[in-house]
MOPAC internal coordinates of N, CA, C and O (Angstrom, degrees):
PM7 1SCF
backbone

  N    0.0000 0     0.00 0     0.00 0    0    0    0
  C    1.4217 1     0.00 0     0.00 0    1    0    0
  C    1.5007 1   112.75 1     0.00 0    2    1    0
  O    1.2310 1   120.10 1   -53.40 1    3    2    1
  N    1.2562 1   117.41 1   126.60 1    3    2    1
  C    1.5176 1   122.05 1  -174.09 1    5    3    2
  C    1.5722 1   107.46 1   -79.55 1    6    5    3
  O    1.2310 1   122.76 1   -29.62 1    7    6    5
  N    1.2985 1   112.32 1   150.38 1    7    6    5
  C    1.4777 1   121.64 1   172.96 1    9    7    6
  C    1.4879 1   105.48 1  -138.10 1   10    9    7
  O    1.2310 1   120.98 1   -40.04 1   11   10    9
  N    1.2940 1   115.72 1   139.96 1   11   10    9
  C    1.4245 1   123.17 1  -176.08 1   13   11   10
  C    1.5856 1   112.37 1  -122.40 1   14   13   11
  O    1.2310 1   121.14 1   -32.97 1   15   14   13
  N    1.3171 1   115.43 1   147.03 1   15   14   13
  C    1.4609 1   120.90 1   171.63 1   17   15   14
  C    1.5503 1   107.14 1  -139.04 1   18   17   15
  O    1.2310 1   121.17 1   -40.00 1   19   18   17
  N    1.3299 1   115.37 1   140.00 1   19   18   17
  C    1.4485 1   120.67 1   178.68 1   21   19   18
  C    1.5139 1   110.73 1  -129.36 1   22   21   19
  O    1.2310 1   121.94 1   -39.60 1   23   22   21
  N    1.3301 1   113.89 1   140.40 1   23   22   21
  C    1.4695 1   119.32 1   174.29 1   25   23   22
  C    1.5650 1   102.83 1  -122.59 1   26   25   23
  O    1.2310 1   120.45 1   -56.92 1   27   26   25
  N    1.3249 1   116.74 1   123.08 1   27   26   25
  C    1.4433 1   120.74 1  -174.79 1   29   27   26
  C    1.5395 1   109.59 1  -109.85 1   30   29   27
  O    1.2310 1   120.93 1   -23.62 1   31   30   29
  N    1.3459 1   115.83 1   156.38 1   31   30   29
  C    1.4383 1   124.84 1   172.35 1   33   31   30
  C    1.5204 1   111.26 1    59.81 1   34   33   31
  O    1.2310 1   118.90 1  -140.36 1   35   34   33
  N    1.2933 1   119.71 1    39.64 1   35   34   33
  C    1.4361 1   126.19 1   176.06 1   37   35   34
  C    1.5341 1   109.66 1   -75.02 1   38   37   35
  O    1.2310 1   120.39 1   -49.22 1   39   38   37
  N    1.3123 1   116.87 1   130.78 1   39   38   37
  C    1.4753 1   119.86 1  -176.18 1   41   39   38
  C    1.4996 1   113.66 1   -84.61 1   42   41   39
  O    1.2310 1   121.90 1  -114.86 1   43   42   41
  N    1.3797 1   113.96 1    65.14 1   43   42   41
  C    1.4660 1   120.12 1   176.91 1   45   43   42
  C    1.5613 1   102.68 1  -149.40 1   46   45   43
  O    1.2310 1   119.91 1   -30.16 1   47   46   45
  N    1.3417 1   117.78 1   149.84 1   47   46   45
  C    1.4106 1   120.50 1  -178.52 1   49   47   46
  C    1.5728 1   110.83 1   -73.40 1   50   49   47
  O    1.2310 1   119.80 1   -37.55 1   51   50   49
  N    1.3263 1   117.99 1   142.45 1   51   50   49
  C    1.4711 1   119.09 1  -177.36 1   53   51   50
  C    1.5501 1   110.84 1   -65.18 1   54   53   51
  O    1.2310 1   118.29 1   155.76 1   55   54   53
  N    1.2522 1   120.87 1   -24.24 1   55   54   53
  C    1.4384 1   123.39 1   174.73 1   57   55   54
  C    1.5328 1   112.93 1   -61.66 1   58   57   55
  O    1.2310 1   120.63 1   139.34 1   59   58   57
  N    1.2740 1   116.41 1   -40.66 1   59   58   57
  C    1.5163 1   121.78 1   179.87 1   61   59   58
  C    1.5014 1   108.14 1   -74.07 1   62   61   59
  O    1.2310 1   120.53 1   142.82 1   63   62   61
  N    1.3058 1   116.59 1   -37.18 1   63   62   61
  C    1.4836 1   121.63 1  -176.15 1   65   63   62
  C    1.5207 1   112.33 1   -70.74 1   66   65   63
  O    1.2310 1   121.69 1   144.11 1   67   66   65
  N    1.3988 1   114.36 1   -35.89 1   67   66   65
  C    1.4333 1   117.21 1  -177.90 1   69   67   66
  C    1.5688 1   112.18 1   -69.40 1   70   69   67
  O    1.2310 1   120.37 1   154.75 1   71   70   69
  N    1.2651 1   116.89 1   -25.25 1   71   70   69
  C    1.5032 1   119.76 1   175.44 1   73   71   70
  C    1.5010 1   110.61 1   -59.71 1   74   73   71
  O    1.2310 1   120.08 1   139.02 1   75   74   73
  N    1.3080 1   117.45 1   -40.98 1   75   74   73
  C    1.4373 1   121.79 1  -177.86 1   77   75   74
  C    1.5185 1   110.52 1   -81.47 1   78   77   75
  O    1.2310 1   119.75 1   147.90 1   79   78   77
  N    1.3413 1   118.08 1   -32.10 1   79   78   77
  C    1.4936 1   121.45 1   175.07 1   81   79   78
  C    1.5266 1   111.46 1   -57.71 1   82   81   79
  O    1.2310 1   121.34 1   141.79 1   83   82   81
  N    1.3458 1   115.04 1   -38.21 1   83   82   81
  C    1.4662 1   118.05 1  -179.02 1   85   83   82
  C    1.4960 1   114.12 1   -67.64 1   86   85   83
  O    1.2310 1   120.75 1   156.87 1   87   86   85
  N    1.3387 1   116.16 1   -23.13 1   87   86   85
  C    1.4538 1   120.30 1  -178.39 1   89   87   86
  C    1.5287 1   111.48 1   -71.32 1   90   89   87
  O    1.2310 1   120.33 1   148.09 1   91   90   89
  N    1.3465 1   116.98 1   -31.91 1   91   90   89
  C    1.4635 1   120.79 1  -172.30 1   93   91   90
  C    1.4820 1   116.52 1  -106.46 1   94   93   91
  O    1.2310 1   119.14 1   167.43 1   95   94   93
  N    1.3555 1   119.24 1   -12.57 1   95   94   93
  C    1.4450 1   123.51 1   178.56 1   97   95   94
  C    1.5260 1   113.62 1   -60.30 1   98   97   95
  O    1.2310 1   120.75 1   -55.87 1   99   98   97
  N    1.3220 1   116.18 1   124.13 1   99   98   97
  C    1.4759 1   120.89 1  -179.86 1  101   99   98
  C    1.4668 1   115.45 1    84.34 1  102  101   99
  O    1.2310 1   118.89 1  -177.19 1  103  102  101
  N    1.3276 1   119.73 1     2.81 1  103  102  101
  C    1.4768 1   123.64 1   177.00 1  105  103  102
  C    1.5140 1   111.45 1   -94.22 1  106  105  103
  O    1.2310 1   119.74 1   -22.39 1  107  106  105
  N    1.3646 1   118.10 1   157.61 1  107  106  105
  C    1.4529 1   123.01 1   171.27 1  109  107  106
  C    1.5254 1   107.57 1   -63.84 1  110  109  107
  O    1.2310 1   122.13 1   -27.22 1  111  110  109
  N    1.3873 1   113.52 1   152.78 1  111  110  109
  C    1.4550 1   118.06 1  -172.60 1  113  111  110
  C    1.5402 1   109.96 1   -65.81 1  114  113  111
  O    1.2310 1   119.51 1   137.42 1  115  114  113
  N    1.3042 1   118.54 1   -42.58 1  115  114  113
  C    1.4771 1   117.10 1  -179.56 1  117  115  114
  C    1.5412 1   113.70 1   -65.09 1  118  117  115
  O    1.2310 1   121.28 1   144.63 1  119  118  117
  N    1.3282 1   115.16 1   -35.37 1  119  118  117
  C    1.4533 1   119.16 1   173.20 1  121  119  118
  C    1.5438 1   113.83 1   -65.88 1  122  121  119
  O    1.2310 1   121.19 1   136.72 1  123  122  121
  N    1.3531 1   115.34 1   -43.28 1  123  122  121
  C    1.4062 1   122.68 1   179.45 1  125  123  122
  C    1.5068 1   111.30 1   -60.95 1  126  125  123
  O    1.2310 1   118.99 1   138.32 1  127  126  125
  N    1.3736 1   119.54 1   -41.68 1  127  126  125
  C    1.4425 1   123.23 1   179.10 1  129  127  126
  C    1.5006 1   110.31 1   -65.72 1  130  129  127
  O    1.2310 1   119.04 1   140.74 1  131  130  129
  N    1.2950 1   119.44 1   -39.26 1  131  130  129
  C    1.4519 1   122.39 1   179.69 1  133  131  130
  C    1.5274 1   111.08 1   -67.46 1  134  133  131
  O    1.2310 1   120.86 1   139.46 1  135  134  133
  N    1.3848 1   115.95 1   -40.54 1  135  134  133
  C    1.5000 1   117.61 1   173.82 1  137  135  134
  C    1.4877 1   111.76 1   -58.90 1  138  137  135
  O    1.2310 1   120.58 1   133.35 1  139  138  137
  N    1.3552 1   116.49 1   -46.65 1  139  138  137
  C    1.4825 1   120.13 1  -177.95 1  141  139  138
  C    1.5400 1   111.83 1   -64.80 1  142  141  139
  O    1.2310 1   120.81 1   146.29 1  143  142  141
  N    1.3491 1   116.05 1   -33.71 1  143  142  141
  C    1.4277 1   119.74 1  -179.48 1  145  143  142
  C    1.5505 1   112.96 1   -62.70 1  146  145  143
  O    1.2310 1   121.49 1   147.11 1  147  146  145
  N    1.3736 1   114.76 1   -32.89 1  147  146  145
  C    1.4452 1   118.54 1  -178.16 1  149  147  146
  C    1.5219 1   114.65 1  -104.58 1  150  149  147
  O    1.2310 1   121.46 1  -167.40 1  151  150  149
  N    1.3543 1   114.80 1    12.60 1  151  150  149
  C    1.4875 1   119.18 1   174.82 1  153  151  150
  C    1.4998 1   110.50 1   -93.00 1  154  153  151
  O    1.2310 1   118.88 1   -63.25 1  155  154  153
  N    1.2723 1   119.74 1   116.75 1  155  154  153
  C    1.4782 1   123.53 1  -173.31 1  157  155  154
  C    1.4912 1   113.53 1   -82.54 1  158  157  155
  O    1.2310 1   119.67 1  -121.75 1  159  158  157
  N    1.2849 1   118.24 1    58.25 1  159  158  157
  C    1.4899 1   124.86 1   177.59 1  161  159  158
  C    1.5322 1   112.05 1  -135.38 1  162  161  159
  O    1.2310 1   121.34 1   -32.20 1  163  162  161
  N    1.2768 1   115.05 1   147.80 1  163  162  161
  C    1.4839 1   122.30 1   176.58 1  165  163  162
  C    1.5516 1   108.54 1   -57.07 1  166  165  163
  O    1.2310 1   121.27 1   139.63 1  167  166  165
  N    1.3160 1   115.18 1   -40.37 1  167  166  165
  C    1.5121 1   116.36 1  -177.78 1  169  167  166
  C    1.4790 1   112.21 1   -64.86 1  170  169  167
  O    1.2310 1   118.13 1   154.65 1  171  170  169
  N    1.3177 1   121.16 1   -25.35 1  171  170  169
  C    1.5102 1   122.50 1   177.95 1  173  171  170
  C    1.5010 1   110.77 1   -66.55 1  174  173  171
  O    1.2310 1   119.66 1   141.62 1  175  174  173
  N    1.2939 1   118.26 1   -38.38 1  175  174  173
  C    1.4613 1   120.69 1   177.38 1  177  175  174
  C    1.4659 1   112.88 1   -66.94 1  178  177  175
  O    1.2310 1   119.44 1   139.12 1  179  178  177
  N    1.3315 1   118.67 1   -40.88 1  179  178  177
  C    1.4221 1   123.81 1   179.28 1  181  179  178
  C    1.5081 1   111.49 1   -65.00 1  182  181  179
  O    1.2310 1   120.82 1   133.26 1  183  182  181
  N    1.3276 1   116.04 1   -46.74 1  183  182  181
  C    1.4731 1   124.44 1  -178.57 1  185  183  182
  C    1.5569 1   109.71 1   -67.21 1  186  185  183
  O    1.2310 1   120.66 1   145.78 1  187  186  185
  N    1.3230 1   116.35 1   -34.22 1  187  186  185
  C    1.4367 1   119.37 1   177.41 1  189  187  186
  C    1.5358 1   114.40 1   -65.18 1  190  189  187
  O    1.2310 1   121.15 1   139.91 1  191  190  189
  N    1.3342 1   115.40 1   -40.09 1  191  190  189
  C    1.4287 1   119.17 1   175.37 1  193  191  190
  C    1.5347 1   114.10 1   -67.02 1  194  193  191
  O    1.2310 1   121.67 1   141.33 1  195  194  193
  N    1.3326 1   114.40 1   -38.67 1  195  194  193
  C    1.4687 1   117.80 1   176.55 1  197  195  194
  C    1.5056 1   113.06 1   -66.62 1  198  197  195
  O    1.2310 1   121.01 1   140.96 1  199  198  197
  N    1.3473 1   115.68 1   -39.04 1  199  198  197
  C    1.4683 1   120.93 1   177.42 1  201  199  198
  C    1.5166 1   110.67 1   -64.55 1  202  201  199
  O    1.2310 1   118.05 1   138.00 1  203  202  201
  N    1.3496 1   121.33 1   -42.00 1  203  202  201
  C    1.4189 1   123.41 1   177.65 1  205  203  202
  C    1.5738 1   111.83 1   -63.13 1  206  205  203
  O    1.2310 1   122.27 1   145.03 1  207  206  205
  N    1.3488 1   113.25 1   -34.97 1  207  206  205
  C    1.4590 1   117.08 1   176.77 1  209  207  206
  C    1.5196 1   111.00 1   -66.34 1  210  209  207
  O    1.2310 1   120.38 1   140.77 1  211  210  209
  N    1.2997 1   116.87 1   -39.23 1  211  210  209
  C    1.4936 1   120.03 1  -179.76 1  213  211  210
  C    1.4570 1   108.50 1   -67.09 1  214  213  211
  O    1.2310 1   118.08 1   137.39 1  215  214  213
  N    1.2958 1   121.26 1   -42.61 1  215  214  213
  C    1.4922 1   123.34 1   177.41 1  217  215  214
  C    1.5232 1   109.45 1   -61.23 1  218  217  215
  O    1.2310 1   119.13 1   138.79 1  219  218  217
  N    1.3358 1   119.27 1   -41.21 1  219  218  217
  C    1.4700 1   121.67 1   177.26 1  221  219  218
  C    1.4933 1   109.81 1   -63.55 1  222  221  219
  O    1.2310 1   120.00 1   138.51 1  223  222  221
  N    1.2763 1   117.61 1   -41.49 1  223  222  221
  C    1.5138 1   119.64 1   179.08 1  225  223  222
  C    1.5221 1   111.84 1   -61.53 1  226  225  223
  O    1.2310 1   122.06 1   138.05 1  227  226  225
  N    1.3254 1   113.67 1   -41.95 1  227  226  225
  C    1.5450 1   120.56 1   179.04 1  229  227  226
  C    1.5525 1   109.03 1   -62.49 1  230  229  227
  O    1.2310 1   120.43 1   134.91 1  231  230  229
  N    1.3754 1   116.79 1   -45.09 1  231  230  229
  C    1.3866 1   121.91 1   179.84 1  233  231  230
  C    1.4869 1   114.66 1   -64.55 1  234  233  231
  O    1.2310 1   120.75 1   140.32 1  235  234  233
  N    1.3460 1   116.18 1   -39.68 1  235  234  233
  C    1.4816 1   119.67 1  -175.15 1  237  235  234
  C    1.4939 1   111.98 1   -80.33 1  238  237  235
  O    1.2310 1   121.30 1   137.45 1  239  238  237
  N    1.3394 1   115.12 1   -42.55 1  239  238  237
  C    1.4673 1   119.70 1  -171.82 1  241  239  238
  C    1.5052 1   114.74 1   -84.46 1  242  241  239
  O    1.2310 1   120.98 1   140.84 1  243  242  241
  N    1.3425 1   115.73 1   -39.16 1  243  242  241
  C    1.4838 1   117.48 1  -173.08 1  245  243  242
  C    1.5327 1   112.35 1  -115.03 1  246  245  243
  O    1.2310 1   120.40 1  -177.07 1  247  246  245
  N    1.3074 1   116.85 1     2.93 1  247  246  245
  C    1.4956 1   120.54 1   178.57 1  249  247  246
  C    1.5428 1   112.23 1    55.03 1  250  249  247
  O    1.2310 1   119.60 1  -130.20 1  251  250  249
  N    1.3143 1   118.37 1    49.80 1  251  250  249
  C    1.4096 1   124.92 1  -174.33 1  253  251  250
  C    1.5159 1   111.49 1   -97.50 1  254  253  251
  O    1.2310 1   119.35 1   -35.42 1  255  254  253
  N    1.3344 1   118.84 1   144.58 1  255  254  253
  C    1.4469 1   121.48 1   177.45 1  257  255  254
  C    1.5604 1   106.96 1   -73.13 1  258  257  255
  O    1.2310 1   120.65 1   -51.93 1  259  258  257
  N    1.3207 1   116.37 1   128.07 1  259  258  257
  C    1.4453 1   121.87 1  -174.69 1  261  259  258
  C    1.5586 1   114.19 1   -65.89 1  262  261  259
  O    1.2310 1   122.81 1   153.39 1  263  262  261
  N    1.3520 1   112.23 1   -26.61 1  263  262  261
  C    1.5053 1   118.20 1  -177.02 1  265  263  262
  C    1.5022 1   111.14 1   -72.08 1  266  265  263
  O    1.2310 1   119.75 1   161.81 1  267  266  265
  N    1.3499 1   118.08 1   -18.19 1  267  266  265
  C    1.4267 1   118.77 1  -177.11 1  269  267  266
  C    1.5397 1   112.87 1  -102.32 1  270  269  267
  O    1.2310 1   120.55 1  -167.59 1  271  270  269
  N    1.3397 1   116.56 1    12.41 1  271  270  269
  C    1.4803 1   119.35 1  -179.94 1  273  271  270
  C    1.5315 1   112.52 1   -88.25 1  274  273  271
  O    1.2310 1   119.72 1   -30.12 1  275  274  273
  N    1.2618 1   118.15 1   149.88 1  275  274  273
  C    1.4481 1   126.99 1   171.43 1  277  275  274
  C    1.4833 1   111.32 1  -137.53 1  278  277  275
  O    1.2310 1   121.17 1   -20.89 1  279  278  277
  N    1.3446 1   115.36 1   159.11 1  279  278  277
  C    1.4906 1   120.29 1  -177.66 1  281  279  278
  C    1.5509 1   104.23 1   -84.44 1  282  281  279
  O    1.2310 1   122.06 1   -70.75 1  283  282  281
  N    1.3121 1   113.65 1   109.25 1  283  282  281
  C    1.4886 1   117.91 1   179.07 1  285  283  282
  C    1.5014 1   110.46 1   -74.78 1  286  285  283
  O    1.2310 1   121.56 1   135.65 1  287  286  285
  N    1.3446 1   114.63 1   -44.35 1  287  286  285
  C    1.5165 1   117.71 1   178.14 1  289  287  286
  C    1.4734 1   108.52 1  -152.43 1  290  289  287
  O    1.2310 1   120.49 1   -36.15 1  291  290  289
  N    1.3345 1   116.67 1   143.85 1  291  290  289
  C    1.4348 1   126.07 1   172.45 1  293  291  290
  C    1.5011 1   109.42 1  -135.15 1  294  293  291
  O    1.2310 1   120.04 1   -64.97 1  295  294  293
  N    1.3296 1   117.53 1   115.03 1  295  294  293
  C    1.4004 1   122.80 1  -176.36 1  297  295  294
  C    1.5067 1   113.58 1  -125.44 1  298  297  295
  O    1.2310 1   121.43 1   -23.26 1  299  298  297
  N    1.3253 1   114.86 1   156.74 1  299  298  297
  C    1.5307 1   119.70 1   179.33 1  301  299  298
  C    1.5514 1   100.87 1  -133.97 1  302  301  299
  O    1.2310 1   122.38 1   -66.74 1  303  302  301
  N    1.3555 1   113.05 1   113.26 1  303  302  301
  C    1.4823 1   119.51 1   176.30 1  305  303  302
  C    1.5080 1   109.58 1  -105.11 1  306  305  303
  O    1.2310 1   121.82 1   -17.52 1  307  306  305
  N    1.3176 1   114.13 1   162.48 1  307  306  305
  C    1.4996 1   119.68 1  -179.10 1  309  307  306
  C    1.5128 1   111.22 1   -77.57 1  310  309  307
  O    1.2310 1   121.43 1   -44.54 1  311  310  309
  N    1.2834 1   114.86 1   135.46 1  311  310  309
  C    1.4419 1   123.38 1   177.09 1  313  311  310
  C    1.5476 1   108.19 1  -103.86 1  314  313  311
  O    1.2310 1   121.39 1     8.90 1  315  314  313
  N    1.2678 1   114.94 1  -171.10 1  315  314  313
  C    1.4823 1   117.76 1   179.25 1  317  315  314
  C    1.5701 1   110.50 1   -68.86 1  318  317  315
  O    1.2310 1   122.81 1   -33.14 1  319  318  317
  N    1.3251 1   112.23 1   146.86 1  319  318  317
  C    1.5432 1   118.82 1  -179.80 1  321  319  318
  C    1.4851 1   109.73 1  -108.80 1  322  321  319
  O    1.2310 1   121.85 1   -50.06 1  323  322  321
  N    1.3307 1   114.06 1   129.94 1  323  322  321
  C    1.4996 1   121.79 1   177.71 1  325  323  322
  C    1.5268 1   105.46 1   -91.94 1  326  325  323
  O    1.2310 1   121.68 1   -49.79 1  327  326  325
  N    1.3280 1   114.38 1   130.21 1  327  326  325
  C    1.4548 1   120.04 1  -177.07 1  329  327  326
  C    1.5440 1   108.29 1  -105.17 1  330  329  327
  O    1.2310 1   122.28 1   -53.80 1  331  330  329
  N    1.3282 1   113.24 1   126.20 1  331  330  329
  C    1.4422 1   122.22 1   175.50 1  333  331  330
  C    1.5355 1   110.20 1  -123.21 1  334  333  331
  O    1.2310 1   120.12 1    -9.38 1  335  334  333
  N    1.3521 1   117.38 1   170.62 1  335  334  333
  C    1.4454 1   117.53 1   174.14 1  337  335  334
  C    1.5353 1   109.50 1  -132.30 1  338  337  335
  O    1.2310 1   122.34 1   -32.77 1  339  338  337
  N    1.2641 1   113.13 1   147.23 1  339  338  337
  C    1.5497 1   120.09 1   179.66 1  341  339  338
  C    1.5191 1   107.41 1  -112.27 1  342  341  339
  O    1.2310 1   120.56 1   -55.63 1  343  342  341
  N    1.3037 1   116.53 1   124.37 1  343  342  341
  C    1.4451 1   118.84 1   176.76 1  345  343  342
  C    1.4876 1   113.59 1   -61.68 1  346  345  343
  O    1.2310 1   119.81 1   -40.76 1  347  346  345
  N    1.3075 1   117.97 1   139.24 1  347  346  345
  C    1.5070 1   122.78 1   179.42 1  349  347  346
  C    1.5202 1   110.14 1  -129.02 1  350  349  347
  O    1.2310 1   120.13 1     4.02 1  351  350  349
  N    1.2105 1   117.35 1  -175.98 1  351  350  349
  C    1.4693 1   123.39 1  -174.57 1  353  351  350
  C    1.5062 1   110.45 1   -65.93 1  354  353  351
  O    1.2310 1   120.31 1   -27.02 1  355  354  353
  N    1.2952 1   117.01 1   152.98 1  355  354  353
  C    1.4416 1   125.71 1   172.82 1  357  355  354
  C    1.5540 1   112.56 1    62.55 1  358  357  355
  O    1.2310 1   120.55 1  -144.88 1  359  358  357
  N    1.3389 1   116.56 1    35.12 1  359  358  357
  C    1.4820 1   120.52 1   177.48 1  361  359  358
  C    1.5381 1   113.25 1    65.58 1  362  361  359
  O    1.2310 1   120.85 1  -152.22 1  363  362  361
  N    1.3178 1   115.97 1    27.78 1  363  362  361
  C    1.4725 1   120.63 1   176.12 1  365  363  362
  C    1.5579 1   109.00 1   -98.57 1  366  365  363
  O    1.2310 1   119.63 1   -10.82 1  367  366  365
  N    1.3057 1   118.31 1   169.18 1  367  366  365
  C    1.4235 1   122.71 1   174.43 1  369  367  366
  C    1.5402 1   108.10 1  -139.87 1  370  369  367
  O    1.2310 1   120.59 1   -35.50 1  371  370  369
  N    1.3106 1   116.48 1   144.50 1  371  370  369
  C    1.4635 1   122.79 1   175.06 1  373  371  370
  C    1.5105 1   108.55 1  -110.53 1  374  373  371
  O    1.2310 1   120.65 1   -44.16 1  375  374  373
  N    1.3413 1   116.36 1   135.84 1  375  374  373
  C    1.4921 1   118.92 1   178.99 1  377  375  374
  C    1.5542 1   111.42 1   -73.55 1  378  377  375
  O    1.2310 1   120.65 1   -37.42 1  379  378  377
  N    1.3247 1   116.36 1   142.58 1  379  378  377
  C    1.4141 1   122.34 1   175.23 1  381  379  378
  C    1.5093 1   106.45 1  -121.97 1  382  381  379
  O    1.2310 1   118.92 1   -50.77 1  383  382  381
  N    1.2985 1   119.67 1   129.23 1  383  382  381
  C    1.4415 1   124.52 1   177.18 1  385  383  382
  C    1.5179 1   112.10 1  -103.63 1  386  385  383
  O    1.2310 1   120.82 1   -61.72 1  387  386  385
  N    1.3443 1   116.03 1   118.28 1  387  386  385
  C    1.4585 1   122.51 1   179.14 1  389  387  386
  C    1.5547 1   106.01 1   -96.06 1  390  389  387
  O    1.2310 1   119.09 1   -84.83 1  391  390  389
  N    1.2554 1   119.35 1    95.17 1  391  390  389
  C    1.4579 1   125.18 1  -173.79 1  393  391  390
  C    1.5678 1   112.75 1   -78.07 1  394  393  391
  O    1.2310 1   120.97 1   -32.72 1  395  394  393
  N    1.2714 1   115.75 1   147.28 1  395  394  393
  C    1.4619 1   119.79 1   175.83 1  397  395  394
  C    1.5085 1   108.02 1  -129.85 1  398  397  395
  O    1.2310 1   121.86 1   -14.47 1  399  398  397
  N    1.2918 1   114.04 1   165.53 1  399  398  397
  C    1.5358 1   119.74 1  -173.69 1  401  399  398
  C    1.5511 1   110.20 1  -134.54 1  402  401  399
  O    1.2310 1   121.72 1   -22.17 1  403  402  401
  N    1.3063 1   114.32 1   157.83 1  403  402  401
  C    1.5048 1   122.04 1   167.01 1  405  403  402
  C    1.4739 1   105.86 1  -118.08 1  406  405  403
  O    1.2310 1   121.71 1   -57.01 1  407  406  405
  N    1.3861 1   114.33 1   122.99 1  407  406  405
  C    1.4736 1   119.75 1  -179.99 1  409  407  406
  C    1.5287 1   109.72 1  -100.12 1  410  409  407
  O    1.2310 1   118.22 1   -42.87 1  411  410  409
  N    1.3282 1   120.99 1   137.13 1  411  410  409
  C    1.3941 1   124.65 1   178.33 1  413  411  410
  C    1.5773 1   105.43 1  -131.32 1  414  413  411
  O    1.2310 1   121.43 1   -51.12 1  415  414  413
  N    1.3350 1   114.87 1   128.88 1  415  414  413
  C    1.4617 1   121.85 1   176.47 1  417  415  414
  C    1.5006 1   106.70 1  -124.82 1  418  417  415
  O    1.2310 1   120.82 1   -51.28 1  419  418  417
  N    1.3529 1   116.03 1   128.72 1  419  418  417
  C    1.4441 1   120.84 1   175.30 1  421  419  418
  C    1.5244 1   109.70 1  -119.85 1  422  421  419
  O    1.2310 1   120.19 1   -56.00 1  423  422  421
  N    1.3107 1   117.24 1   124.00 1  423  422  421
  C    1.4632 1   123.09 1   178.23 1  425  423  422
  C    1.5225 1   109.79 1  -108.72 1  426  425  423
  O    1.2310 1   120.35 1   -31.35 1  427  426  425
  N    1.3265 1   116.93 1   148.65 1  427  426  425
  C    1.4772 1   120.65 1   179.97 1  429  427  426
  C    1.4662 1   106.74 1  -142.29 1  430  429  427
  O    1.2310 1   120.50 1   -16.52 1  431  430  429
  N    1.2874 1   116.64 1   163.48 1  431  430  429
  C    1.4817 1   124.58 1   178.42 1  433  431  430
  C    1.4781 1   110.83 1   -82.20 1  434  433  431
  O    1.2310 1   118.92 1   -42.02 1  435  434  433
  N    1.3307 1   119.66 1   137.98 1  435  434  433
  C    1.3757 1   122.79 1   177.15 1  437  435  434
  C    1.5461 1   112.34 1   -65.38 1  438  437  435
  O    1.2310 1   119.31 1   -44.06 1  439  438  437
  N    1.3418 1   118.92 1   135.94 1  439  438  437
  C    1.4091 1   121.52 1   177.15 1  441  439  438
  C    1.5467 1   112.25 1    84.42 1  442  441  439
  O    1.2310 1   120.10 1  -168.02 1  443  442  441
  N    1.3002 1   117.42 1    11.98 1  443  442  441
  C    1.4645 1   118.64 1   179.31 1  445  443  442
  C    1.4762 1   111.86 1  -102.78 1  446  445  443
  O    1.2310 1   120.10 1   180.00 1  447  446  445

C-alpha cells in the first residue's frame, strides 16, 4: 500500500533538490534515511523530513511494518518563483529569481 507525503513551497531550487532525490529513489527507507543523514546539503534535511512524514502516514493509515517500506518515488517539482531585482551600475537593475519547490515522496511496501 502506497503512502504519500508532500512539502510545498520549499525555498530551494528544484534543480538542487533533484540531485538528492536521485540518491534515495528505489532504496529501502532505513537506508535512504542514513544516506540523507550523511549528505551535507540543505536538500537532504528537507527530503529527510518529508520521507519521515511519508513513513508516518504509511504506519498510521495502512498499519504497515516500517521495516518493509521502500522509497517508490521521490520528486521535486517547480513551485512559484519570486522575482526580485538587484541594483547595478548606471541605474540599471538585474532580475533575481528566488525559486521554490514542491517535494513529493511516495513509499510502498516491498513485495506488493
